[in-house]
C-alpha positions in Angstrom: -120.5 107.7 141.9 -117.8 108.2 144.9 -114.4 108.2 145.3 -112.2 106.0 144.5 -111.5 104.7 148.3 -108.4 105.5 148.7 -106.2 103.1 151.5 -104.7 105.9 154.4 -101.0 106.7 154.2 -98.8 104.2 156.0 -98.4 105.8 159.8 -94.8 104.4 160.9 -94.2 103.2 163.6 -93.0 104.7 166.5 -89.8 105.5 166.8 -88.2 103.3 169.8 -85.6 104.6 172.1 -82.3 103.2 172.2 -82.8 101.1 175.7 -81.4 103.6 178.1 -78.0 102.4 179.0 -77.3 102.3 182.8 -74.3 104.3 184.6 -71.4 102.7 185.1 -70.8 101.9 189.0 -67.4 102.8 189.5 -65.2 99.8 190.5 -65.1 98.2 193.9 -62.2 98.0 195.9 -61.3 94.9 196.7 -60.1 93.6 200.1 -58.1 91.3 200.8 -57.7 88.2 203.4 -55.3 90.9 205.2 -58.6 93.3 206.1 -60.6 89.7 208.1 -63.9 90.6 206.1 -63.8 94.0 207.5 -65.6 96.5 203.8 -64.0 99.5 202.9 -66.2 101.6 203.2 -65.7 100.1 207.1 -61.4 100.6 207.1 -62.0 104.7 205.8 -64.2 105.2 209.0 -62.6 103.4 210.9 -59.4 105.9 209.9 -57.2 104.7 207.5 -56.5 106.5 204.6 -57.0 104.3 200.8 -52.7 105.2 200.4 -52.8 103.1 204.4 -54.7 100.1 203.4 -53.3 99.9 199.6 -50.3 100.3 201.7 -51.0 97.4 203.9 -51.8 95.7 201.3 -55.8 95.4 203.0 -56.8 96.7 199.0 -55.6 96.0 195.2 -54.5 98.6 194.3 
């Protein structure tokens, strides 16, 4: 007489790693209308410093 069939042990589902959270991008510099459409990067490349942009109201502090 063959031994009674033993049901296979329940296999736990594969652990699903938590969804990767993308790194938070640094807050973008918000240019004001005084910058006449120039981007922060363009102004910095043009010789402006962050402090000067804030002082002249071209970027939100």
